[in-house]
PDBQT receptor file of N, H, CA, C and O in Angstrom, charges set to zero:
ATOM      1  N   UNK A   1     -10.421  45.583 -14.620  1.00  0.00    +0.000 N 
ATOM      2  CA  UNK A   1      -9.002  45.606 -14.311  1.00  0.00    +0.000 C 
ATOM      3  C   UNK A   1      -8.690  44.757 -13.077  1.00  0.00    +0.000 C 
ATOM      4  O   UNK A   1      -7.775  43.934 -13.108  1.00  0.00    +0.000 OA
ATOM      5  N   UNK A   2      -9.439  44.951 -12.002  1.00  0.00    +0.000 N 
ATOM      6  H   UNK A   2     -10.182  45.620 -11.977  1.00  0.00    +0.000 HD
ATOM      7  CA  UNK A   2      -9.179  44.173 -10.797  1.00  0.00    +0.000 C 
ATOM      8  C   UNK A   2      -9.450  42.696 -11.043  1.00  0.00    +0.000 C 
ATOM      9  O   UNK A   2      -8.792  41.828 -10.471  1.00  0.00    +0.000 OA
ATOM     10  N   UNK A   3     -10.443  42.416 -11.914  1.00  0.00    +0.000 N 
ATOM     11  H   UNK A   3     -10.978  43.121 -12.380  1.00  0.00    +0.000 HD
ATOM     12  CA  UNK A   3     -10.757  41.022 -12.218  1.00  0.00    +0.000 C 
ATOM     13  C   UNK A   3      -9.617  40.361 -12.977  1.00  0.00    +0.000 C 
ATOM     14  O   UNK A   3      -9.354  39.173 -12.791  1.00  0.00    +0.000 OA
ATOM     15  N   UNK A   4      -8.945  41.111 -13.822  1.00  0.00    +0.000 N 
ATOM     16  H   UNK A   4      -9.159  42.076 -13.973  1.00  0.00    +0.000 HD
ATOM     17  CA  UNK A   4      -7.794  40.557 -14.536  1.00  0.00    +0.000 C 
ATOM     18  C   UNK A   4      -6.657  40.232 -13.572  1.00  0.00    +0.000 C 
ATOM     19  O   UNK A   4      -5.994  39.203 -13.710  1.00  0.00    +0.000 OA
ATOM     20  N   UNK A   5      -6.437  41.104 -12.606  1.00  0.00    +0.000 N 
ATOM     21  H   UNK A   5      -6.976  41.939 -12.495  1.00  0.00    +0.000 HD
ATOM     22  CA  UNK A   5      -5.391  40.869 -11.615  1.00  0.00    +0.000 C 
ATOM     23  C   UNK A   5      -5.745  39.629 -10.782  1.00  0.00    +0.000 C 
ATOM     24  O   UNK A   5      -4.895  38.768 -10.555  1.00  0.00    +0.000 OA
ATOM     25  N   UNK A   6      -6.983  39.544 -10.336  1.00  0.00    +0.000 N 
ATOM     26  H   UNK A   6      -7.674  40.243 -10.520  1.00  0.00    +0.000 HD
ATOM     27  CA  UNK A   6      -7.405  38.385  -9.548  1.00  0.00    +0.000 C 
ATOM     28  C   UNK A   6      -7.321  37.099 -10.356  1.00  0.00    +0.000 C 
ATOM     29  O   UNK A   6      -6.924  36.056  -9.836  1.00  0.00    +0.000 OA
ATOM     30  N   UNK A   7      -7.694  37.177 -11.621  1.00  0.00    +0.000 N 
ATOM     31  H   UNK A   7      -8.016  38.024 -12.043  1.00  0.00    +0.000 HD
ATOM     32  CA  UNK A   7      -7.617  35.989 -12.476  1.00  0.00    +0.000 C 
ATOM     33  C   UNK A   7      -6.171  35.533 -12.632  1.00  0.00    +0.000 C 
ATOM     34  O   UNK A   7      -5.890  34.337 -12.555  1.00  0.00    +0.000 OA
ATOM     35  N   UNK A   8      -5.245  36.476 -12.853  1.00  0.00    +0.000 N 
ATOM     36  H   UNK A   8      -5.473  37.447 -12.916  1.00  0.00    +0.000 HD
ATOM     37  CA  UNK A   8      -3.826  36.122 -12.983  1.00  0.00    +0.000 C 
ATOM     38  C   UNK A   8      -3.290  35.528 -11.688  1.00  0.00    +0.000 C 
ATOM     39  O   UNK A   8      -2.513  34.574 -11.717  1.00  0.00    +0.000 OA
ATOM     40  N   UNK A   9      -3.697  36.080 -10.564  1.00  0.00    +0.000 N 
ATOM     41  H   UNK A   9      -4.328  36.855 -10.541  1.00  0.00    +0.000 HD
ATOM     42  CA  UNK A   9      -3.269  35.529  -9.279  1.00  0.00    +0.000 C 
ATOM     43  C   UNK A   9      -3.803  34.118  -9.085  1.00  0.00    +0.000 C 
ATOM     44  O   UNK A   9      -3.090  33.236  -8.607  1.00  0.00    +0.000 OA
ATOM     45  N   UNK A  10      -5.062  33.909  -9.457  1.00  0.00    +0.000 N 
ATOM     46  H   UNK A  10      -5.642  34.626  -9.845  1.00  0.00    +0.000 HD
ATOM     47  CA  UNK A  10      -5.647  32.577  -9.343  1.00  0.00    +0.000 C 
ATOM     48  C   UNK A  10      -4.896  31.581 -10.225  1.00  0.00    +0.000 C 
ATOM     49  O   UNK A  10      -4.606  30.465  -9.794  1.00  0.00    +0.000 OA
ATOM     50  N   UNK A  11      -4.583  31.981 -11.448  1.00  0.00    +0.000 N 
ATOM     51  H   UNK A  11      -4.819  32.887 -11.797  1.00  0.00    +0.000 HD
ATOM     52  CA  UNK A  11      -3.831  31.102 -12.357  1.00  0.00    +0.000 C 
ATOM     53  C   UNK A  11      -2.456  30.805 -11.774  1.00  0.00    +0.000 C 
ATOM     54  O   UNK A  11      -1.995  29.665 -11.829  1.00  0.00    +0.000 OA
ATOM     55  N   UNK A  12      -1.801  31.809 -11.221  1.00  0.00    +0.000 N 
ATOM     56  H   UNK A  12      -2.176  32.735 -11.177  1.00  0.00    +0.000 HD
ATOM     57  CA  UNK A  12      -0.485  31.613 -10.620  1.00  0.00    +0.000 C 
ATOM     58  C   UNK A  12      -0.561  30.648  -9.443  1.00  0.00    +0.000 C 
ATOM     59  O   UNK A  12       0.247  29.724  -9.340  1.00  0.00    +0.000 OA
ATOM     60  N   UNK A  13      -1.525  30.858  -8.559  1.00  0.00    +0.000 N 
ATOM     61  H   UNK A  13      -2.182  31.608  -8.643  1.00  0.00    +0.000 HD
ATOM     62  CA  UNK A  13      -1.658  29.992  -7.386  1.00  0.00    +0.000 C 
ATOM     63  C   UNK A  13      -1.999  28.563  -7.788  1.00  0.00    +0.000 C 
ATOM     64  O   UNK A  13      -1.471  27.603  -7.225  1.00  0.00    +0.000 OA
ATOM     65  N   UNK A  14      -2.890  28.434  -8.769  1.00  0.00    +0.000 N 
ATOM     66  H   UNK A  14      -3.319  29.213  -9.226  1.00  0.00    +0.000 HD
ATOM     67  CA  UNK A  14      -3.238  27.088  -9.234  1.00  0.00    +0.000 C 
ATOM     68  C   UNK A  14      -2.010  26.391  -9.792  1.00  0.00    +0.000 C 
ATOM     69  O   UNK A  14      -1.772  25.224  -9.477  1.00  0.00    +0.000 OA
ATOM     70  N   UNK A  15      -1.232  27.072 -10.606  1.00  0.00    +0.000 N 
ATOM     71  H   UNK A  15      -1.425  28.019 -10.862  1.00  0.00    +0.000 HD
ATOM     72  CA  UNK A  15      -0.020  26.488 -11.182  1.00  0.00    +0.000 C 
ATOM     73  C   UNK A  15       0.986  26.143 -10.077  1.00  0.00    +0.000 C 
ATOM     74  O   UNK A  15       1.594  25.073 -10.106  1.00  0.00    +0.000 OA
ATOM     75  N   UNK A  16       1.160  27.033  -9.117  1.00  0.00    +0.000 N 
ATOM     76  H   UNK A  16       0.666  27.902  -9.094  1.00  0.00    +0.000 HD
ATOM     77  CA  UNK A  16       2.105  26.823  -8.018  1.00  0.00    +0.000 C 
ATOM     78  C   UNK A  16       1.760  25.546  -7.254  1.00  0.00    +0.000 C 
ATOM     79  O   UNK A  16       2.625  24.699  -7.029  1.00  0.00    +0.000 OA
ATOM     80  N   UNK A  17       0.477  25.410  -6.852  1.00  0.00    +0.000 N 
ATOM     81  H   UNK A  17      -0.225  26.099  -7.034  1.00  0.00    +0.000 HD
ATOM     82  CA  UNK A  17       0.085  24.237  -6.080  1.00  0.00    +0.000 C 
ATOM     83  C   UNK A  17       0.101  22.974  -6.924  1.00  0.00    +0.000 C 
ATOM     84  O   UNK A  17       0.388  21.892  -6.411  1.00  0.00    +0.000 OA
ATOM     85  N   UNK A  18      -0.204  23.094  -8.208  1.00  0.00    +0.000 N 
ATOM     86  H   UNK A  18      -0.437  23.973  -8.624  1.00  0.00    +0.000 HD
ATOM     87  CA  UNK A  18      -0.144  21.925  -9.084  1.00  0.00    +0.000 C 
ATOM     88  C   UNK A  18       1.285  21.408  -9.193  1.00  0.00    +0.000 C 
ATOM     89  O   UNK A  18       1.513  20.199  -9.147  1.00  0.00    +0.000 OA
ATOM     90  N   UNK A  19       2.237  22.306  -9.334  1.00  0.00    +0.000 N 
ATOM     91  H   UNK A  19       2.052  23.288  -9.371  1.00  0.00    +0.000 HD
ATOM     92  CA  UNK A  19       3.646  21.901  -9.409  1.00  0.00    +0.000 C 
ATOM     93  C   UNK A  19       4.082  21.287  -8.088  1.00  0.00    +0.000 C 
ATOM     94  O   UNK A  19       4.760  20.260  -8.079  1.00  0.00    +0.000 OA
ATOM     95  N   UNK A  20       3.706  21.898  -6.980  1.00  0.00    +0.000 N 
ATOM     96  H   UNK A  20       3.155  22.733  -6.987  1.00  0.00    +0.000 HD
ATOM     97  CA  UNK A  20       4.062  21.359  -5.665  1.00  0.00    +0.000 C 
ATOM     98  C   UNK A  20       3.500  19.957  -5.472  1.00  0.00    +0.000 C 
ATOM     99  O   UNK A  20       4.203  19.064  -4.997  1.00  0.00    +0.000 OA
ATOM    100  N   UNK A  21       2.236  19.760  -5.838  1.00  0.00    +0.000 N 
ATOM    101  H   UNK A  21       1.665  20.485  -6.223  1.00  0.00    +0.000 HD
ATOM    102  CA  UNK A  21       1.634  18.438  -5.690  1.00  0.00    +0.000 C 
ATOM    103  C   UNK A  21       2.343  17.412  -6.567  1.00  0.00    +0.000 C 
ATOM    104  O   UNK A  21       2.558  16.278  -6.140  1.00  0.00    +0.000 OA
ATOM    105  N   UNK A  22       2.706  17.795  -7.779  1.00  0.00    +0.000 N 
ATOM    106  H   UNK A  22       2.532  18.716  -8.127  1.00  0.00    +0.000 HD
ATOM    107  CA  UNK A  22       3.426  16.862  -8.647  1.00  0.00    +0.000 C 
ATOM    108  C   UNK A  22       4.788  16.496  -8.066  1.00  0.00    +0.000 C 
ATOM    109  O   UNK A  22       5.284  15.393  -8.296  1.00  0.00    +0.000 OA
ATOM    110  N   UNK A  23       5.385  17.395  -7.329  1.00  0.00    +0.000 N 
ATOM    111  H   UNK A  23       4.982  18.291  -7.142  1.00  0.00    +0.000 HD
ATOM    112  CA  UNK A  23       6.676  17.114  -6.718  1.00  0.00    +0.000 C 
ATOM    113  C   UNK A  23       6.535  16.263  -5.455  1.00  0.00    +0.000 C 
ATOM    114  O   UNK A  23       7.409  15.446  -5.165  1.00  0.00    +0.000 OA
ATOM    115  N   UNK A  24       5.469  16.440  -4.717  1.00  0.00    +0.000 N 
ATOM    116  H   UNK A  24       4.759  17.103  -4.953  1.00  0.00    +0.000 HD
ATOM    117  CA  UNK A  24       5.323  15.794  -3.414  1.00  0.00    +0.000 C 
ATOM    118  C   UNK A  24       4.643  14.435  -3.504  1.00  0.00    +0.000 C 
ATOM    119  O   UNK A  24       5.051  13.505  -2.809  1.00  0.00    +0.000 OA
ATOM    120  N   UNK A  25       3.625  14.296  -4.333  1.00  0.00    +0.000 N 
ATOM    121  H   UNK A  25       3.294  15.052  -4.898  1.00  0.00    +0.000 HD
ATOM    122  CA  UNK A  25       2.782  13.097  -4.332  1.00  0.00    +0.000 C 
ATOM    123  C   UNK A  25       3.564  11.804  -4.549  1.00  0.00    +0.000 C 
ATOM    124  O   UNK A  25       3.288  10.831  -3.848  1.00  0.00    +0.000 OA
ATOM    125  N   UNK A  26       4.531  11.730  -5.482  1.00  0.00    +0.000 N 
ATOM    126  H   UNK A  26       4.756  12.521  -6.051  1.00  0.00    +0.000 HD
ATOM    127  CA  UNK A  26       5.251  10.452  -5.631  1.00  0.00    +0.000 C 
ATOM    128  C   UNK A  26       5.976  10.020  -4.354  1.00  0.00    +0.000 C 
ATOM    129  O   UNK A  26       5.954   8.841  -3.999  1.00  0.00    +0.000 OA
ATOM    130  N   UNK A  27       6.611  10.956  -3.671  1.00  0.00    +0.000 N 
ATOM    131  H   UNK A  27       6.630  11.913  -3.959  1.00  0.00    +0.000 HD
ATOM    132  CA  UNK A  27       7.314  10.617  -2.437  1.00  0.00    +0.000 C 
ATOM    133  C   UNK A  27       6.340  10.271  -1.316  1.00  0.00    +0.000 C 
ATOM    134  O   UNK A  27       6.626   9.401  -0.494  1.00  0.00    +0.000 OA
ATOM    135  N   UNK A  28       5.202  10.941  -1.277  1.00  0.00    +0.000 N 
ATOM    136  H   UNK A  28       4.969  11.648  -1.945  1.00  0.00    +0.000 HD
ATOM    137  CA  UNK A  28       4.172  10.637  -0.293  1.00  0.00    +0.000 C 
ATOM    138  C   UNK A  28       3.663   9.216  -0.514  1.00  0.00    +0.000 C 
ATOM    139  O   UNK A  28       3.538   8.445   0.438  1.00  0.00    +0.000 OA
ATOM    140  N   UNK A  29       3.368   8.867  -1.770  1.00  0.00    +0.000 N 
ATOM    141  H   UNK A  29       3.469   9.493  -2.543  1.00  0.00    +0.000 HD
ATOM    142  CA  UNK A  29       2.878   7.525  -2.080  1.00  0.00    +0.000 C 
ATOM    143  C   UNK A  29       3.941   6.471  -1.752  1.00  0.00    +0.000 C 
ATOM    144  O   UNK A  29       3.620   5.405  -1.226  1.00  0.00    +0.000 OA
ATOM    145  N   UNK A  30       5.196   6.770  -2.062  1.00  0.00    +0.000 N 
ATOM    146  H   UNK A  30       5.457   7.636  -2.489  1.00  0.00    +0.000 HD
ATOM    147  CA  UNK A  30       6.283   5.838  -1.734  1.00  0.00    +0.000 C 
ATOM    148  C   UNK A  30       6.376   5.631  -0.221  1.00  0.00    +0.000 C 
ATOM    149  O   UNK A  30       6.587   4.510   0.242  1.00  0.00    +0.000 OA
ATOM    150  N   UNK A  31       6.223   6.693   0.534  1.00  0.00    +0.000 N 
ATOM    151  H   UNK A  31       6.052   7.604   0.158  1.00  0.00    +0.000 HD
ATOM    152  CA  UNK A  31       6.238   6.585   1.990  1.00  0.00    +0.000 C 
ATOM    153  C   UNK A  31       5.097   5.727   2.509  1.00  0.00    +0.000 C 
ATOM    154  O   UNK A  31       5.279   4.944   3.442  1.00  0.00    +0.000 OA
ATOM    155  N   UNK A  32       3.928   5.872   1.912  1.00  0.00    +0.000 N 
ATOM    156  H   UNK A  32       3.780   6.508   1.154  1.00  0.00    +0.000 HD
ATOM    157  CA  UNK A  32       2.783   5.046   2.314  1.00  0.00    +0.000 C 
ATOM    158  C   UNK A  32       3.086   3.578   2.040  1.00  0.00    +0.000 C 
ATOM    159  O   UNK A  32       2.861   2.725   2.899  1.00  0.00    +0.000 OA
ATOM    160  N   UNK A  33       3.598   3.278   0.841  1.00  0.00    +0.000 N 
ATOM    161  H   UNK A  33       3.781   3.970   0.143  1.00  0.00    +0.000 HD
ATOM    162  CA  UNK A  33       3.885   1.886   0.467  1.00  0.00    +0.000 C 
ATOM    163  C   UNK A  33       4.960   1.289   1.371  1.00  0.00    +0.000 C 
ATOM    164  O   UNK A  33       4.810   0.168   1.857  1.00  0.00    +0.000 OA
ATOM    165  N   UNK A  34       6.036   2.027   1.598  1.00  0.00    +0.000 N 
ATOM    166  H   UNK A  34       6.158   2.938   1.204  1.00  0.00    +0.000 HD
ATOM    167  CA  UNK A  34       7.101   1.511   2.461  1.00  0.00    +0.000 C 
ATOM    168  C   UNK A  34       6.629   1.363   3.907  1.00  0.00    +0.000 C 
ATOM    169  O   UNK A  34       7.015   0.423   4.600  1.00  0.00    +0.000 OA
ATOM    170  N   UNK A  35       5.806   2.283   4.346  1.00  0.00    +0.000 N 
ATOM    171  H   UNK A  35       5.492   3.047   3.783  1.00  0.00    +0.000 HD
ATOM    172  CA  UNK A  35       5.273   2.183   5.698  1.00  0.00    +0.000 C 
ATOM    173  C   UNK A  35       4.393   0.959   5.870  1.00  0.00    +0.000 C 
ATOM    174  O   UNK A  35       4.471   0.276   6.891  1.00  0.00    +0.000 OA
ATOM    175  N   UNK A  36       3.565   0.679   4.890  1.00  0.00    +0.000 N 
ATOM    176  H   UNK A  36       3.502   1.234   4.061  1.00  0.00    +0.000 HD
ATOM    177  CA  UNK A  36       2.712  -0.506   4.950  1.00  0.00    +0.000 C 
ATOM    178  C   UNK A  36       3.572  -1.762   4.927  1.00  0.00    +0.000 C 
ATOM    179  O   UNK A  36       3.317  -2.709   5.670  1.00  0.00    +0.000 OA
ATOM    180  N   UNK A  37       4.592  -1.768   4.073  1.00  0.00    +0.000 N 
ATOM    181  H   UNK A  37       4.799  -0.998   3.469  1.00  0.00    +0.000 HD
ATOM    182  CA  UNK A  37       5.489  -2.926   3.982  1.00  0.00    +0.000 C 
ATOM    183  C   UNK A  37       6.186  -3.156   5.325  1.00  0.00    +0.000 C 
ATOM    184  O   UNK A  37       6.248  -4.286   5.809  1.00  0.00    +0.000 OA
ATOM    185  N   UNK A  38       6.702  -2.100   5.914  1.00  0.00    +0.000 N 
ATOM    186  H   UNK A  38       6.652  -1.182   5.521  1.00  0.00    +0.000 HD
ATOM    187  CA  UNK A  38       7.380  -2.241   7.208  1.00  0.00    +0.000 C 
ATOM    188  C   UNK A  38       6.415  -2.701   8.292  1.00  0.00    +0.000 C 
ATOM    189  O   UNK A  38       6.788  -3.496   9.155  1.00  0.00    +0.000 OA
ATOM    190  N   UNK A  39       5.194  -2.218   8.259  1.00  0.00    +0.000 N 
ATOM    191  H   UNK A  39       4.891  -1.572   7.558  1.00  0.00    +0.000 HD
ATOM    192  CA  UNK A  39       4.200  -2.626   9.244  1.00  0.00    +0.000 C 
ATOM    193  C   UNK A  39       3.889  -4.112   9.097  1.00  0.00    +0.000 C 
ATOM    194  O   UNK A  39       3.802  -4.828  10.094  1.00  0.00    +0.000 OA
ATOM    195  N   UNK A  40       3.723  -4.578   7.868  1.00  0.00    +0.000 N 
ATOM    196  H   UNK A  40       3.794  -3.996   7.058  1.00  0.00    +0.000 HD
ATOM    197  CA  UNK A  40       3.434  -5.996   7.630  1.00  0.00    +0.000 C 
ATOM    198  C   UNK A  40       4.602  -6.854   8.089  1.00  0.00    +0.000 C 
ATOM    199  O   UNK A  40       4.397  -7.898   8.708  1.00  0.00    +0.000 OA
ATOM    200  N   UNK A  41       5.835  -6.424   7.792  1.00  0.00    +0.000 N 
ATOM    201  H   UNK A  41       6.002  -5.575   7.289  1.00  0.00    +0.000 HD
ATOM    202  CA  UNK A  41       6.999  -7.175   8.248  1.00  0.00    +0.000 C 
ATOM    203  C   UNK A  41       7.079  -7.211   9.767  1.00  0.00    +0.000 C 
ATOM    204  O   UNK A  41       7.437  -8.238  10.343  1.00  0.00    +0.000 OA
ATOM    205  N   UNK A  42       6.751  -6.107  10.419  1.00  0.00    +0.000 N 
ATOM    206  H   UNK A  42       6.460  -5.273   9.951  1.00  0.00    +0.000 HD
ATOM    207  CA  UNK A  42       6.764  -6.055  11.877  1.00  0.00    +0.000 C 
ATOM    208  C   UNK A  42       5.724  -7.004  12.458  1.00  0.00    +0.000 C 
ATOM    209  O   UNK A  42       6.009  -7.732  13.409  1.00  0.00    +0.000 OA
ATOM    210  N   UNK A  43       4.524  -7.001  11.894  1.00  0.00    +0.000 N 
ATOM    211  H   UNK A  43       4.293  -6.410  11.122  1.00  0.00    +0.000 HD
ATOM    212  CA  UNK A  43       3.477  -7.900  12.382  1.00  0.00    +0.000 C 
ATOM    213  C   UNK A  43       3.894  -9.352  12.192  1.00  0.00    +0.000 C 
ATOM    214  O   UNK A  43       3.671 -10.180  13.075  1.00  0.00    +0.000 OA
ATOM    215  N   UNK A  44       4.504  -9.672  11.039  1.00  0.00    +0.000 N 
ATOM    216  H   UNK A  44       4.686  -9.000  10.322  1.00  0.00    +0.000 HD
ATOM    217  CA  UNK A  44       4.974 -11.040  10.802  1.00  0.00    +0.000 C 
ATOM    218  C   UNK A  44       6.044 -11.409  11.826  1.00  0.00    +0.000 C 
ATOM    219  O   UNK A  44       6.052 -12.527  12.342  1.00  0.00    +0.000 OA
ATOM    220  N   UNK A  45       6.938 -10.482  12.120  1.00  0.00    +0.000 N 
ATOM    221  H   UNK A  45       6.932  -9.574  11.701  1.00  0.00    +0.000 HD
ATOM    222  CA  UNK A  45       7.988 -10.727  13.110  1.00  0.00    +0.000 C 
ATOM    223  C   UNK A  45       7.373 -10.997  14.480  1.00  0.00    +0.000 C 
ATOM    224  O   UNK A  45       7.795 -11.923  15.173  1.00  0.00    +0.000 OA
ATOM    225  N   UNK A  46       6.401 -10.218  14.869  1.00  0.00    +0.000 N 
ATOM    226  H   UNK A  46       6.057  -9.466  14.306  1.00  0.00    +0.000 HD
ATOM    227  CA  UNK A  46       5.761 -10.400  16.169  1.00  0.00    +0.000 C 
ATOM    228  C   UNK A  46       5.056 -11.754  16.227  1.00  0.00    +0.000 C 
ATOM    229  O   UNK A  46       5.135 -12.450  17.240  1.00  0.00    +0.000 OA
ATOM    230  N   UNK A  47       4.379 -12.127  15.163  1.00  0.00    +0.000 N 
ATOM    231  H   UNK A  47       4.315 -11.562  14.341  1.00  0.00    +0.000 HD
ATOM    232  CA  UNK A  47       3.678 -13.416  15.156  1.00  0.00    +0.000 C 
ATOM    233  C   UNK A  47       4.670 -14.567  15.254  1.00  0.00    +0.000 C 
ATOM    234  O   UNK A  47       4.483 -15.483  16.054  1.00  0.00    +0.000 OA
ATOM    235  N   UNK A  48       5.723 -14.523  14.443  1.00  0.00    +0.000 N 
ATOM    236  H   UNK A  48       5.875 -13.779  13.793  1.00  0.00    +0.000 HD
ATOM    237  CA  UNK A  48       6.717 -15.601  14.471  1.00  0.00    +0.000 C 
ATOM    238  C   UNK A  48       7.399 -15.654  15.829  1.00  0.00    +0.000 C 
ATOM    239  O   UNK A  48       7.575 -16.737  16.387  1.00  0.00    +0.000 OA
ATOM    240  N   UNK A  49       7.786 -14.499  16.372  1.00  0.00    +0.000 N 
ATOM    241  H   UNK A  49       7.643 -13.619  15.918  1.00  0.00    +0.000 HD
ATOM    242  CA  UNK A  49       8.433 -14.462  17.675  1.00  0.00    +0.000 C 
ATOM    243  C   UNK A  49       7.512 -15.021  18.754  1.00  0.00    +0.000 C 
ATOM    244  O   UNK A  49       7.959 -15.758  19.633  1.00  0.00    +0.000 OA
ATOM    245  N   UNK A  50       6.226 -14.672  18.690  1.00  0.00    +0.000 N 
ATOM    246  H   UNK A  50       5.863 -14.074  17.977  1.00  0.00    +0.000 HD
ATOM    247  CA  UNK A  50       5.275 -15.180  19.681  1.00  0.00    +0.000 C 
ATOM    248  C   UNK A  50       5.143 -16.692  19.580  1.00  0.00    +0.000 C 
ATOM    249  O   UNK A  50       5.101 -17.386  20.595  1.00  0.00    +0.000 OA
ATOM    250  N   UNK A  51       5.077 -17.205  18.340  1.00  0.00    +0.000 N 
ATOM    251  H   UNK A  51       5.111 -16.640  17.516  1.00  0.00    +0.000 HD
ATOM    252  CA  UNK A  51       4.965 -18.654  18.177  1.00  0.00    +0.000 C 
ATOM    253  C   UNK A  51       6.206 -19.370  18.692  1.00  0.00    +0.000 C 
ATOM    254  O   UNK A  51       6.096 -20.382  19.384  1.00  0.00    +0.000 OA
ATOM    255  N   UNK A  52       7.384 -18.853  18.359  1.00  0.00    +0.000 N 
ATOM    256  H   UNK A  52       7.473 -18.031  17.797  1.00  0.00    +0.000 HD
ATOM    257  CA  UNK A  52       8.628 -19.476  18.810  1.00  0.00    +0.000 C 
ATOM    258  C   UNK A  52       8.736 -19.403  20.335  1.00  0.00    +0.000 C 
ATOM    259  O   UNK A  52       9.098 -20.384  20.985  1.00  0.00    +0.000 OA
ATOM    260  N   UNK A  53       8.427 -18.262  20.885  1.00  0.00    +0.000 N 
ATOM    261  H   UNK A  53       8.133 -17.465  20.357  1.00  0.00    +0.000 HD
ATOM    262  CA  UNK A  53       8.477 -18.121  22.343  1.00  0.00    +0.000 C 
ATOM    263  C   UNK A  53       7.495 -19.072  23.012  1.00  0.00    +0.000 C 
ATOM    264  O   UNK A  53       7.813 -19.674  24.037  1.00  0.00    +0.000 OA
ATOM    265  N   UNK A  54       6.314 -19.210  22.443  1.00  0.00    +0.000 N 
ATOM    266  H   UNK A  54       6.056 -18.721  21.610  1.00  0.00    +0.000 HD
ATOM    267  CA  UNK A  54       5.314 -20.124  23.010  1.00  0.00    +0.000 C 
ATOM    268  C   UNK A  54       5.803 -21.576  22.931  1.00  0.00    +0.000 C 
ATOM    269  O   UNK A  54       5.615 -22.342  23.877  1.00  0.00    +0.000 OA
ATOM    270  N   UNK A  55       6.422 -21.956  21.822  1.00  0.00    +0.000 N 
ATOM    271  H   UNK A  55       6.574 -21.334  21.054  1.00  0.00    +0.000 HD
ATOM    272  CA  UNK A  55       6.942 -23.313  21.701  1.00  0.00    +0.000 C 
ATOM    273  C   UNK A  55       8.068 -23.563  22.703  1.00  0.00    +0.000 C 
ATOM    274  O   UNK A  55       8.145 -24.631  23.310  1.00  0.00    +0.000 OA
ATOM    275  N   UNK A  56       8.941 -22.565  22.868  1.00  0.00    +0.000 N 
ATOM    276  H   UNK A  56       8.878 -21.697  22.374  1.00  0.00    +0.000 HD
ATOM    277  CA  UNK A  56      10.034 -22.722  23.830  1.00  0.00    +0.000 C 
ATOM    278  C   UNK A  56       9.496 -22.855  25.253  1.00  0.00    +0.000 C 
ATOM    279  O   UNK A  56       9.995 -23.665  26.034  1.00  0.00    +0.000 OA
ATOM    280  N   UNK A  57       8.501 -22.076  25.584  1.00  0.00    +0.000 N 
ATOM    281  H   UNK A  57       8.096 -21.418  24.950  1.00  0.00    +0.000 HD
ATOM    282  CA  UNK A  57       7.905 -22.164  26.929  1.00  0.00    +0.000 C 
ATOM    283  C   UNK A  57       7.288 -23.542  27.115  1.00  0.00    +0.000 C 
ATOM    284  O   UNK A  57       7.432 -24.139  28.182  1.00  0.00    +0.000 OA
ATOM    285  N   UNK A  58       6.599 -24.064  26.092  1.00  0.00    +0.000 N 
ATOM    286  H   UNK A  58       6.482 -23.580  25.226  1.00  0.00    +0.000 HD
ATOM    287  CA  UNK A  58       5.998 -25.391  26.183  1.00  0.00    +0.000 C 
ATOM    288  C   UNK A  58       7.079 -26.463  26.355  1.00  0.00    +0.000 C 
ATOM    289  O   UNK A  58       6.867 -27.435  27.079  1.00  0.00    +0.000 OA
ATOM    290  N   UNK A  59       8.229 -26.299  25.702  1.00  0.00    +0.000 N 
ATOM    291  H   UNK A  59       8.401 -25.509  25.114  1.00  0.00    +0.000 HD
ATOM    292  CA  UNK A  59       9.307 -27.278  25.830  1.00  0.00    +0.000 C 
ATOM    293  C   UNK A  59       9.925 -27.225  27.227  1.00  0.00    +0.000 C 
ATOM    294  O   UNK A  59      10.296 -28.259  27.782  1.00  0.00    +0.000 OA
ATOM    295  N   UNK A  60      10.036 -26.024  27.795  1.00  0.00    +0.000 N 
ATOM    296  H   UNK A  60       9.735 -25.184  27.344  1.00  0.00    +0.000 HD
ATOM    297  CA  UNK A  60      10.648 -25.870  29.102  1.00  0.00    +0.000 C 
ATOM    298  C   UNK A  60       9.735 -26.408  30.183  1.00  0.00    +0.000 C 
ATOM    299  O   UNK A  60      10.189 -27.046  31.133  1.00  0.00    +0.000 OA
ATOM    300  N   UNK A  61       8.451 -26.151  30.035  1.00  0.00    +0.000 N 
ATOM    301  H   UNK A  61       8.082 -25.633  29.263  1.00  0.00    +0.000 HD
ATOM    302  CA  UNK A  61       7.491 -26.590  31.072  1.00  0.00    +0.000 C 
ATOM    303  C   UNK A  61       7.129 -28.000  30.815  1.00  0.00    +0.000 C 
ATOM    304  O   UNK A  61       6.337 -28.580  31.558  1.00  0.00    +0.000 OA
TER     305      UNK A  61
């Protein structure tokens, strides 16, 4: 009897977490992709800004 109760609880918990993961994982993955994209754009901005600033300094000096 107690084993049946524990088994039902285990099935319930497994189903609960499976549903939660299915709801969360797509948004988590989207956040990772957008975060990487924003990081790459930021690095590109820093590189371009550094190059332009360096060229301007060379022109001034």
